[in-house]
N, C-alpha and C positions, 0 to 999 in steps of 0.2 A: 504493500499499499504505500502511495506517496500522498501527502498532504502539502498543499500549497496555502499558506496563510495569505489573504489577499486584501487590498484596501488601498485608499489613499495615503500618502504621507502622514505620519502622526498617528495612525489607527492601532498601533502596536502589534504590527507584523512580527517584528523581531521578538519582542518579549514574549508573545503568545507563542511564536513558531519554537522559541528555546524551550519554554514549558511545555509544550505538547510532545518536543522530541525527548525531553527528560520523562515524561510520564511513559512514553512509549519505548523506551530505552533504545533510540535509534538516533541517526544522524540529523545534524541540523545545517541547513545552507542557506545564507541570506543571498537573496537573489542581486542586490546591490554590488555584491562582489564581482558580478560577471560584467558590470557596465563598462564600457570603454572610457578610456580617460576623458575623450572627447565629450562623451555623454555627460561624465560628472561635472566636467568644466562647464557645460552649457547650464546644468541645474544649479551650480554654484552661483552662477552669475544671473540666475532668474531668468534663463530662457528655456520655455518649455521644449520637450522632446517632440519630435514629429513621429509618424509611423516608421518613416525611413530610419530614423534613428533607433527604433525601439525592435524592427524585426532581427538584426543580427544578435542583439542581446536575448530575445525570446528563444531564438535557435540555441544559442550557447546552454541556456538553462535547460530547454529541452534535451539537449545532448547529457547533460549532467543526470537529469532525471532517467534518461534510458540506460545509463552506467549503472546507477542504483538498481534499475529493474533487472538488468542482466546479471547482476550479483545476487539478486533474489533478496535484496534489503528493502527494509521499510525505511523512509526518509521523510524529513519536513523540510521543506523549502519556503521561502518568501518571495513574493513577486507582487506588485501592484495589481497586474492583471486586470487593468482597467476595463478593456473592451472585451467583447465575446470573440472576436477574431485572434486576440492575444491568447484568451485561455483556450480556444481551438488549438492553437499551434502548441502550448503546454500540454494539453491533454492528449491530443493526437489521437483520438479515438479510444483511448485506454480507459477501461471501466475501474482500474484501481488507481486513478489519479482522482483525488477528491480536492475541491476548493473550499476554503474556510473564509467567508465573507465578514470582515471586521467592519460593521458600520457604525458610523458616527454623525453627529450633528457638526455643522460648520463652527459653532461655538466650542464644541468640546476639542475637536481637532486644531483650531486655531489655538485654544489655551495650552495644547501639549507642544505645539510648534514653537510656541513663545519659551518654552522651558527646555526643549531640547539644546544640547551642546555637542560640539563634535561632529555633525553630520554636514555632508555636503549639499544638502537639499535646502534651497532657498524657501523660506516659508511663504513668500509671496506667490509661488507657484501652486500654492493650495487650490485656489479658484480654478485655474487651468486644469488640474487633475479632477476636480468636481465636475467641470463642463465635460470632460472626455470620459468620465466614469459611465459605463453601461452597467447597471447593478444586475448582477446575475439573479436568475430566477431559482427557484427550488430544485428545477431540473439541474442546475449547474453547481450549486454551492449549498452548504449548511451557512445559516446567517446567525452572526450572534452580535448584540450591541455591545458597544464599548463602554457603554456606562457602568456595565458591571465589574466587579473586581476581577483582576487577572485568573484567580483560581476558579472563580465561578464561570468566566468564559471558556476555560479549559474544560471543566466538568461539562458545560453545555455542547460544546464541541463533540467530546467523546459520547455522550448520550445519543446526540443527533446521528452521529456516524454508526453508532451500534444499533440504532432503530432503522437505518437505511442498509444494513447488512455489511457494512464495511468491516473488514477484518485485518 
């Protein structure tokens, strides 16, 4: 099973992804690690990424997913996965790839980004991410509110995945 914690910047993808990986006793990989230097530079300067910027990044994450699958490993990744087309690349028709949509209000997300340090993402890009976001339906992802405590989010995710037959 491959889990991908998704959502806009500030949703808590890394924190929840790490906690899920710990609970599942598997590896955790932050999708930001696959961004090119050029992508990071653009985001650092408040320039939104285009689809053309994202395609190679998404294909690289997909290759890492396939590597874990070939090894028979469970793994947790993070990736904003803002559009269905992006999720389609990451999923590539695999029934064992599950998205976890961390959903939050603009106010909550803005507040979180104000207090975040040491990240290349310019908080001014939040609106462009929200504009790009195509919220996944129940057919694509389990959804959890980021207003819950992190442990509650993890519990909810695991319960929803179990109810859907994920193993």
